N, CA, C and O atoms as CSV, one atom per row, in Angstrom:
chain,resi,resn,atom,element,x,y,z
A,1,MET,N,N,8.758,63.437,-6.306
A,1,MET,CA,C,8.303,62.087,-6.042
A,1,MET,C,C,6.951,61.886,-6.735
A,1,MET,O,O,6.086,62.762,-6.735
A,2,LEU,N,N,6.808,60.703,-7.319
A,2,LEU,CA,C,5.584,60.385,-8.050
A,2,LEU,C,C,4.773,59.347,-7.276
A,2,LEU,O,O,5.334,58.429,-6.676
A,3,SER,N,N,3.471,59.497,-7.294
A,3,SER,CA,C,2.594,58.484,-6.709
A,3,SER,C,C,2.531,57.291,-7.660
A,3,SER,O,O,3.043,57.354,-8.778
A,4,THR,N,N,1.911,56.221,-7.217
A,4,THR,CA,C,1.737,55.050,-8.078
A,4,THR,C,C,0.950,55.425,-9.322
A,4,THR,O,O,1.284,54.986,-10.422
A,5,ALA,N,N,-0.092,56.232,-9.161
A,5,ALA,CA,C,-0.909,56.652,-10.301
A,5,ALA,C,C,-0.086,57.464,-11.303
A,5,ALA,O,O,-0.173,57.245,-12.512
A,6,GLU,N,N,0.711,58.399,-10.791
A,6,GLU,CA,C,1.531,59.237,-11.672
A,6,GLU,C,C,2.613,58.425,-12.373
A,6,GLU,O,O,2.862,58.606,-13.565
A,7,ALA,N,N,3.258,57.525,-11.623
A,7,ALA,CA,C,4.317,56.698,-12.212
A,7,ALA,C,C,3.748,55.749,-13.262
A,7,ALA,O,O,4.349,55.563,-14.320
A,8,SER,N,N,2.598,55.151,-12.979
A,8,SER,CA,C,2.001,54.221,-13.942
A,8,SER,C,C,1.594,54.947,-15.214
A,8,SER,O,O,1.723,54.401,-16.310
A,9,GLU,N,N,1.107,56.165,-15.078
A,9,GLU,CA,C,0.743,56.959,-16.252
A,9,GLU,C,C,1.985,57.271,-17.093
A,9,GLU,O,O,1.963,57.154,-18.318
A,10,ARG,N,N,3.042,57.660,-16.434
A,10,ARG,CA,C,4.282,57.984,-17.147
A,10,ARG,C,C,4.863,56.747,-17.843
A,10,ARG,O,O,5.427,56.849,-18.933
A,11,LEU,N,N,4.720,55.574,-17.201
A,11,LEU,CA,C,5.255,54.333,-17.760
A,11,LEU,C,C,4.328,53.704,-18.802
A,11,LEU,O,O,4.742,52.831,-19.564
A,12,GLY,N,N,3.082,54.151,-18.828
A,12,GLY,CA,C,2.130,53.601,-19.790
A,12,GLY,C,C,1.612,52.225,-19.411
A,12,GLY,O,O,1.272,51.417,-20.275
A,13,VAL,N,N,1.555,51.963,-18.099
A,13,VAL,CA,C,1.013,50.703,-17.601
A,13,VAL,C,C,-0.069,51.009,-16.571
A,13,VAL,O,O,-0.172,52.134,-16.081
A,14,SER,N,N,-0.869,50.005,-16.248
A,14,SER,CA,C,-1.901,50.215,-15.242
A,14,SER,C,C,-1.279,50.284,-13.849
A,14,SER,O,O,-0.152,49.838,-13.633
A,15,GLN,N,N,-2.025,50.845,-12.921
A,15,GLN,CA,C,-1.547,50.902,-11.538
A,15,GLN,C,C,-1.363,49.496,-10.992
A,15,GLN,O,O,-0.422,49.233,-10.244
A,16,ARG,N,N,-2.261,48.593,-11.366
A,16,ARG,CA,C,-2.169,47.206,-10.899
A,16,ARG,C,C,-0.874,46.550,-11.389
A,16,ARG,O,O,-0.233,45.805,-10.648
A,17,THR,N,N,-0.496,46.825,-12.627
A,17,THR,CA,C,0.752,46.273,-13.162
A,17,THR,C,C,1.933,46.789,-12.365
A,17,THR,O,O,2.830,46.020,-12.018
A,18,LEU,N,N,1.946,48.071,-12.072
A,18,LEU,CA,C,3.046,48.648,-11.297
A,18,LEU,C,C,3.105,48.034,-9.894
A,18,LEU,O,O,4.191,47.792,-9.368
A,19,ILE,N,N,1.961,47.786,-9.299
A,19,ILE,CA,C,1.911,47.139,-7.978
A,19,ILE,C,C,2.465,45.718,-8.076
A,19,ILE,O,O,3.241,45.299,-7.218
A,20,ARG,N,N,2.076,44.976,-9.108
A,20,ARG,CA,C,2.605,43.616,-9.291
A,20,ARG,C,C,4.113,43.641,-9.488
A,20,ARG,O,O,4.827,42.796,-8.948
A,21,TRP,N,N,4.598,44.604,-10.257
A,21,TRP,CA,C,6.041,44.719,-10.482
A,21,TRP,C,C,6.784,44.912,-9.175
A,21,TRP,O,O,7.806,44.265,-8.946
A,22,ARG,N,N,6.290,45.791,-8.314
A,22,ARG,CA,C,7.026,46.066,-7.070
A,22,ARG,C,C,6.907,44.925,-6.066
A,22,ARG,O,O,7.713,44.834,-5.140
A,23,GLN,N,N,5.909,44.050,-6.237
A,23,GLN,CA,C,5.756,42.912,-5.338
A,23,GLN,C,C,6.516,41.682,-5.830
A,23,GLN,O,O,6.639,40.695,-5.105
A,24,SER,N,N,7.027,41.740,-7.065
A,24,SER,CA,C,7.744,40.588,-7.611
A,24,SER,C,C,9.153,40.527,-7.033
A,24,SER,O,O,9.690,41.523,-6.548
A,25,VAL,N,N,9.740,39.328,-7.097
A,25,VAL,CA,C,11.113,39.144,-6.640
A,25,VAL,C,C,11.887,38.538,-7.787
A,25,VAL,O,O,11.571,37.420,-8.197
A,26,PRO,N,N,12.888,39.218,-8.328
A,26,PRO,CA,C,13.308,40.584,-7.990
A,26,PRO,C,C,12.300,41.609,-8.516
A,26,PRO,O,O,11.471,41.299,-9.371
A,27,ILE,N,N,12.384,42.813,-7.999
A,27,ILE,CA,C,11.467,43.886,-8.389
A,27,ILE,C,C,11.651,44.202,-9.870
A,27,ILE,O,O,12.774,44.332,-10.357
A,28,ILE,N,N,10.546,44.320,-10.564
A,28,ILE,CA,C,10.541,44.754,-11.960
A,28,ILE,C,C,10.174,46.234,-11.945
A,28,ILE,O,O,9.377,46.668,-11.113
A,29,GLY,N,N,10.737,46.991,-12.836
A,29,GLY,CA,C,10.396,48.408,-12.923
A,29,GLY,C,C,11.235,49.259,-11.991
A,29,GLY,O,O,12.163,48.770,-11.346
A,30,PRO,N,N,10.898,50.543,-11.928
A,30,PRO,CA,C,11.668,51.454,-11.077
A,30,PRO,C,C,11.483,51.106,-9.602
A,30,PRO,O,O,10.412,50.647,-9.206
A,31,PRO,N,N,12.511,51.319,-8.788
A,31,PRO,CA,C,12.411,50.947,-7.373
A,31,PRO,C,C,11.437,51.840,-6.611
A,31,PRO,O,O,11.499,53.065,-6.715
A,32,PRO,N,N,10.537,51.222,-5.846
A,32,PRO,CA,C,9.603,52.001,-5.029
A,32,PRO,C,C,10.285,52.516,-3.767
A,32,PRO,O,O,11.250,51.926,-3.282
A,33,ILE,N,N,9.773,53.619,-3.247
A,33,ILE,CA,C,10.279,54.196,-2.001
A,33,ILE,C,C,9.094,54.309,-1.048
A,33,ILE,O,O,8.077,54.918,-1.380
A,34,ARG,N,N,9.233,53.722,0.128
A,34,ARG,CA,C,8.154,53.805,1.127
A,34,ARG,C,C,8.410,55.013,2.014
A,34,ARG,O,O,9.481,55.156,2.605
A,35,ILE,N,N,7.411,55.876,2.093
A,35,ILE,CA,C,7.461,57.043,2.980
A,35,ILE,C,C,6.227,56.942,3.861
A,35,ILE,O,O,5.114,57.249,3.433
A,36,GLY,N,N,6.439,56.507,5.104
A,36,GLY,CA,C,5.301,56.239,5.980
A,36,GLY,C,C,4.495,55.088,5.391
A,36,GLY,O,O,5.032,54.004,5.163
A,37,ASN,N,N,3.214,55.320,5.146
A,37,ASN,CA,C,2.362,54.305,4.534
A,37,ASN,C,C,2.262,54.468,3.029
A,37,ASN,O,O,1.618,53.657,2.365
A,38,ALA,N,N,2.882,55.493,2.481
A,38,ALA,CA,C,2.770,55.789,1.054
A,38,ALA,C,C,3.932,55.177,0.278
A,38,ALA,O,O,5.054,55.088,0.777
A,39,ILE,N,N,3.642,54.761,-0.943
A,39,ILE,CA,C,4.667,54.292,-1.866
A,39,ILE,C,C,4.859,55.397,-2.901
A,39,ILE,O,O,3.896,55.878,-3.497
A,40,ARG,N,N,6.092,55.785,-3.103
A,40,ARG,CA,C,6.417,56.823,-4.084
A,40,ARG,C,C,7.535,56.311,-4.982
A,40,ARG,O,O,8.228,55.346,-4.658
A,41,TYR,N,N,7.690,56.981,-6.110
A,41,TYR,CA,C,8.749,56.664,-7.062
A,41,TYR,C,C,9.500,57.949,-7.359
A,41,TYR,O,O,8.888,58.979,-7.643
A,42,ALA,N,N,10.819,57.892,-7.295
A,42,ALA,CA,C,11.627,59.062,-7.632
A,42,ALA,C,C,11.524,59.274,-9.141
A,42,ALA,O,O,11.668,58.334,-9.922
A,43,GLU,N,N,11.278,60.497,-9.530
A,43,GLU,CA,C,11.130,60.831,-10.942
A,43,GLU,C,C,12.358,60.391,-11.742
A,43,GLU,O,O,12.228,59.882,-12.855
A,44,GLN,N,N,13.536,60.587,-11.174
A,44,GLN,CA,C,14.776,60.199,-11.844
A,44,GLN,C,C,14.836,58.683,-12.042
A,44,GLN,O,O,15.279,58.218,-13.092
A,45,ASP,N,N,14.393,57.906,-11.043
A,45,ASP,CA,C,14.388,56.446,-11.172
A,45,ASP,C,C,13.453,55.993,-12.289
A,45,ASP,O,O,13.784,55.083,-13.049
A,46,VAL,N,N,12.291,56.627,-12.387
A,46,VAL,CA,C,11.328,56.285,-13.439
A,46,VAL,C,C,11.922,56.609,-14.807
A,46,VAL,O,O,11.842,55.798,-15.730
A,47,ASN,N,N,12.512,57.785,-14.935
A,47,ASN,CA,C,13.110,58.175,-16.222
A,47,ASN,C,C,14.266,57.260,-16.610
A,47,ASN,O,O,14.391,56.878,-17.773
A,48,CYS,N,N,15.114,56.904,-15.641
A,48,CYS,CA,C,16.239,56.003,-15.920
A,48,CYS,C,C,15.737,54.627,-16.333
A,48,CYS,O,O,16.295,54.012,-17.241
A,49,TRP,N,N,14.695,54.140,-15.681
A,49,TRP,CA,C,14.154,52.828,-16.021
A,49,TRP,C,C,13.600,52.833,-17.455
A,49,TRP,O,O,13.783,51.871,-18.201
A,50,ILE,N,N,12.929,53.914,-17.824
A,50,ILE,CA,C,12.416,54.029,-19.194
A,50,ILE,C,C,13.576,53.980,-20.188
A,50,ILE,O,O,13.490,53.293,-21.205
A,51,LEU,N,N,14.651,54.701,-19.903
A,51,LEU,CA,C,15.817,54.708,-20.798
A,51,LEU,C,C,16.454,53.334,-20.916
A,51,LEU,O,O,16.849,52.932,-22.010
A,52,THR,N,N,16.560,52.601,-19.803
A,52,THR,CA,C,17.159,51.265,-19.869
A,52,THR,C,C,16.290,50.322,-20.684
A,52,THR,O,O,16.809,49.451,-21.381
A,53,GLN,N,N,14.979,50.484,-20.607
A,53,GLN,CA,C,14.090,49.638,-21.399
A,53,GLN,C,C,14.228,49.956,-22.880
A,53,GLN,O,O,14.161,49.063,-23.725
A,54,ARG,N,N,14.418,51.220,-23.186
A,54,ARG,CA,C,14.598,51.623,-24.578
A,54,ARG,C,C,15.909,51.050,-25.115
A,54,ARG,O,O,15.971,50.616,-26.265
A,55,GLU,N,N,16.957,51.047,-24.289
A,55,GLU,CA,C,18.246,50.486,-24.696
A,55,GLU,C,C,18.132,48.977,-24.924
A,55,GLU,O,O,18.721,48.447,-25.867
A,56,LYS,N,N,17.383,48.287,-24.072
A,56,LYS,CA,C,17.185,46.844,-24.229
A,56,LYS,C,C,16.476,46.538,-25.536
A,56,LYS,O,O,16.736,45.513,-26.166
A,57,GLY,N,N,15.578,47.428,-25.943
A,57,GLY,CA,C,14.820,47.232,-27.173
A,57,GLY,C,C,15.681,47.346,-28.428
A,57,GLY,O,O,15.309,46.834,-29.484
A,58,LYS,N,N,16.830,48.013,-28.318
A,58,LYS,CA,C,17.720,48.182,-29.474
A,58,LYS,C,C,18.555,46.943,-29.734
A,58,LYS,O,O,19.072,46.763,-30.837
A,59,ALA,N,N,18.693,46.083,-28.726
A,59,ALA,CA,C,19.576,44.907,-28.864
A,59,ALA,C,C,19.012,43.883,-29.817
A,59,ALA,O,O,19.629,42.842,-30.041
Protein backbone atom coordinates (compact mmCIF):
# COMPACT_ATOMS: atom_id res chain seq x y z
CA MET A 1 0.00 0.00 0.00
CA LEU A 2 1.25 3.45 -0.92
CA SER A 3 0.67 6.68 0.98
CA THR A 4 -0.52 9.79 -0.84
CA ALA A 5 3.07 11.06 -0.92
CA GLU A 6 4.40 7.79 -2.37
CA ALA A 7 1.60 7.49 -4.93
CA SER A 8 1.96 11.11 -6.06
CA GLU A 9 5.70 10.63 -6.50
CA ARG A 10 5.17 7.50 -8.57
CA LEU A 11 2.53 9.27 -10.69
CA GLY A 12 4.65 12.39 -11.13
CA VAL A 13 2.02 14.75 -9.73
CA SER A 14 1.82 16.83 -6.58
CA GLN A 15 0.11 15.50 -3.47
CA ARG A 16 -2.46 18.27 -3.83
CA THR A 17 -3.30 17.11 -7.37
CA LEU A 18 -3.80 13.55 -6.15
CA ILE A 19 -6.08 14.83 -3.37
CA ARG A 20 -8.12 16.84 -5.90
CA TRP A 21 -8.39 13.78 -8.14
CA ARG A 22 -9.79 11.61 -5.36
CA GLN A 23 -12.28 14.32 -4.34
CA SER A 24 -13.60 14.76 -7.89
CA VAL A 25 -16.76 13.06 -9.13
CA PRO A 26 -16.10 10.72 -10.81
CA ILE A 27 -12.73 9.98 -9.22
CA ILE A 28 -9.75 10.69 -11.45
CA GLY A 29 -6.65 8.56 -11.01
CA PRO A 30 -6.19 5.32 -9.12
CA PRO A 31 -8.90 4.49 -6.58
CA PRO A 32 -8.09 5.48 -2.99
CA ILE A 33 -8.56 3.04 -0.12
CA ARG A 34 -9.49 4.34 3.33
CA ILE A 35 -7.94 2.43 6.21
CA GLY A 36 -9.07 4.05 9.44
CA ASN A 37 -8.18 7.72 9.01
CA ALA A 38 -5.47 7.03 6.43
CA ILE A 39 -5.84 7.09 2.66
CA ARG A 40 -3.75 4.51 0.82
CA TYR A 41 -3.38 3.39 -2.78
CA ALA A 42 -2.83 -0.20 -3.83
CA GLU A 43 0.42 -0.45 -5.76
CA GLN A 44 -1.29 -2.57 -8.42
CA ASP A 45 -4.04 0.06 -8.88
CA VAL A 46 -1.43 2.80 -9.36
CA ASN A 47 0.51 0.71 -11.89
CA CYS A 48 -2.67 -0.22 -13.80
CA TRP A 49 -3.77 3.41 -13.92
CA ILE A 50 -0.38 4.43 -15.33
CA LEU A 51 -0.70 1.75 -18.03
CA THR A 52 -4.22 2.86 -18.99
CA GLN A 53 -3.01 6.44 -19.33
CA ARG A 54 -0.17 5.29 -21.56
CA GLU A 55 -2.66 3.37 -23.73
CA LYS A 56 -4.89 6.46 -24.01
CA GLY A 57 -1.88 8.44 -25.20
CA LYS A 58 -1.39 6.06 -28.15
CA ALA A 59 -4.87 6.74 -29.56
